[in-house]
N, C-alpha and C positions, 0 to 999 in steps of 0.2 A: 205359459207352456213350459214343461220340463224338457231341457235339452240334455241328452245323455252323451257320453263319450262316443258311443257307437254312431249316434247321429252326426256328430262333428266329423268323425273319420269318414263317413259316407259322403258328406258334402265335400270334404277335402279331396277325396279321390275323384269325384265327379268333376271337380274343377281343374284337374290336371289335363294339359293338352294331350290329345290322342297321339301326337307325333312323338311324345316322349316315352311311350310304353313299348316294351319289347313285344314282338309278335311271335307266337308259337308257329314253328315251321309247318305244322299240319294245317294251320288256318291261314297261311300266308298267300297273298295273291302272286301271280306269275312273275311280277316285277320285283318281288322281295328278294334280297340277296341270297336267302336260303334256297331259292328256287333257280338261281342262275348258274349256268354251266361252267363259266370260265373265270370266276372271281378268284379262285385259288386261295392263297393265304392273305389276300388283301384285307386290311383292317378298316378301310374306308371305301365305300362304294357309292358313286353317283349313278343313278339310273334315269335314262331319258327314253320315254316311250311315245310313240306316235300312233295314230289310228290306222295308218296304212303306209305302204312304201312311197306313195305320192304325196303324203301330207307335208305341209310346210310349218305346221304348228305341232307342238309336243308338250309333254309334261316332265318336269325334272323333280326328282326326289333324291335325298341323300341319307345314307345310313352308316353307322359304325358298329363294330363288334363291341359287345358290352362286357366282355371278360367272363361271361358265364355260359358261353357256347351259343349265344343268341345275338340278335341285332337290335339296335335302337335307331329309330328314325330321328334325324337331326334337322332336316329341311323337309317340310311338308310339300305337298303338290304345288309346284310353281309353274306358271306358263313359260314356254320357251319357243324360240323360233329356230327353224332348220333352213337348209339350203333351198333356194328357189325352185329346185327340181326334185325335192324330196330326198329319199334315202336310197342307198344301194349298198350291197355287201362291200366291205372295205377293199377286198382284193379285186373287185370289179370296177372300182371307181376310176374315172379318167379326168385328167386336168381340164378345167373349164366347163365341166358338166353341170355345175351348180348343185351337185348332190352331196349330202352329208354321209360320210362312211358309217355303216352299221357294223357293230362288233364290240369287243372289249379292248380298251386301250389304257395304258398307263397315263398318269398325269405327272409330267416331269419337271416343269419349272413354271415361272410366271413372269410377266412384265406388265408395264402399264404407263400411261401418260401421267398418272397421279403417283404420289409417293407410296411406298410400301405400306399397305394397310395393317401389317402385322402378321403376314403369312410366314409359315415355316419353310415354304418352298423357296428355292433360290429365286430372287426377284430383281429385275432390272427396271429402273425408271428410265425410259427412253427419251431421247431428245430429237430435234429436227433432222439430225443426220441419219438416224437409224432406220433400218429397212429389213424386209424379209424377202429373200430372193428365191425364185423358182423358175429359172430359165432353162428349158431342156437342153439348150446348146451350151450350157455351162454346168454340167452335172456335179462338179465338185463344190459348187455353191448352192446346189439345189436343196430347198427347204431348210435354209440356214438363216439365223438371225445375224444381221450385219450392223456394225457401228462405225464403219469407215466413212469419212467425210468425202464421199465421191458422188457423182451425179447419177449413176446407174442408167444413163440415157440409152446406152447400147442394149439394155435389157428390155426396152419397150414396155409392154404391159405385163411382163413377167417379174414384176417387183412391186411390193407393197411399201409405200412410204408411210411408216407407221403414224407419224404425226398427223397426216391428212385424214385419218379415220376418226378424229375427234372423240365424241362420246363413246363410241363402240370400243375403243381401246383404252379407256380409262383404267380398266382392270382386265387382264387376260391370263388364262391358264393354258399352257401348251400341252396338247395331247400327243401321245406317242403314236402318231399315225404317219408312216412313211418318212420317219426321220432318218438321217444318215446313221449307218452302223458304226462308222469309224470315228476316231477323235477329230475334233475341229480345231484348226489353228489359224491364226492370222499371219499373212505373209508380210513382206516388207512394204507392200502397198496398203496394208491395213485390212484387206479383204479376207474374210474367213472362209477357209476351204476344208474339205474332208478328203481322206484317202479312200473312203468306202462310201460312195455316193448313194443316195436314195434312188428309188425307182422313178425315173422322170416321166413315166406315163400316168402315175396315180394322182399327181397334184400335191400341193403342200399348203402350209399355213392353216392347219385345221385346229381351231382354238375353241375354248369356252370363253365367251366375252360378254360385255354389256350390250344389251339390245337397244336399237334405235326404233323399234317397233316394226321393222320390215324383215322379210326373209333375208337369208345370208347367201354367201357364195359357196357354202359348205360347212360353215362353223355352226356351233350351237350358241344361241344368245339368250340371255335372261336379264331381268331387271338389275340395275346397279346395286340395289339393296341385297338381292340374292347373291349376286356375284361377289360382293364384299364379304358376305357371310360365309360363302363357300371358301374363299381364299384364306380367311382367318382361321378356318377349321381344318383345312388340309394340312397333313403332316407327312412328309416323305418317308419317315420311319415306319409309317403304317401302310406303306405300299398302296397308295390310293389308285383306283381305277374308275373309269367311266364306261358304262354299258349302254349302248345306243341301238335302238331297233324298233320295229313295229310291235305294238302291244301283243299281238297274237303269237309272235315268235321270240319275244324278249328273253325267255328262259333258255334259248338256244344260242344267243348271240355271244 
């Protein structure tokens, strides 16, 4: 059989993964970054879509601007888990509700039980002392990473001892949901506090992290393979954001 150059090129093009091809805006689905209302100048966008507000399962995709005015998909459709109570608009979320906030949020830094996988985000490998605090009675420490060697016993259930989360916190990206507005500084006791506290009604500790197969308390969770891929791809210079919401309304989130 005579094999022509045209035939070789055709086979090569067919072999390319669909996720690597830019999508024309006119042909794009609602969850494509070109259709989303609030991505602004972000150069990297993670999109998390669910079937409904009450869904606890979702699909994660990731895209980057291609330098030609379009977008290229870099992470194909991947299963994700949401809060055990589904989704709610970010401004309506309440602490302890088990809901994942819907909307568009920046991705500001990362931490994990495992060493830095090679992310460009600021990364902290935590140890057994480290915690995330969200006690409404201590607003200056609300929704703040802590590395002081203290017991936090007085915070009761309003503290996450990061080491205790095992697999889930092997890799974590911190989402800019209800984080303090002001600078955070450690006092003489080692506890980190802010002068401009977060809203103590909305809850804290909203992350993208590794899944243990179950629903979360409000975070988004994906496989360790996907999480590592996302972290090594994220670049703070490209102003990454995550867009979360029901499939039918994702273009408004």
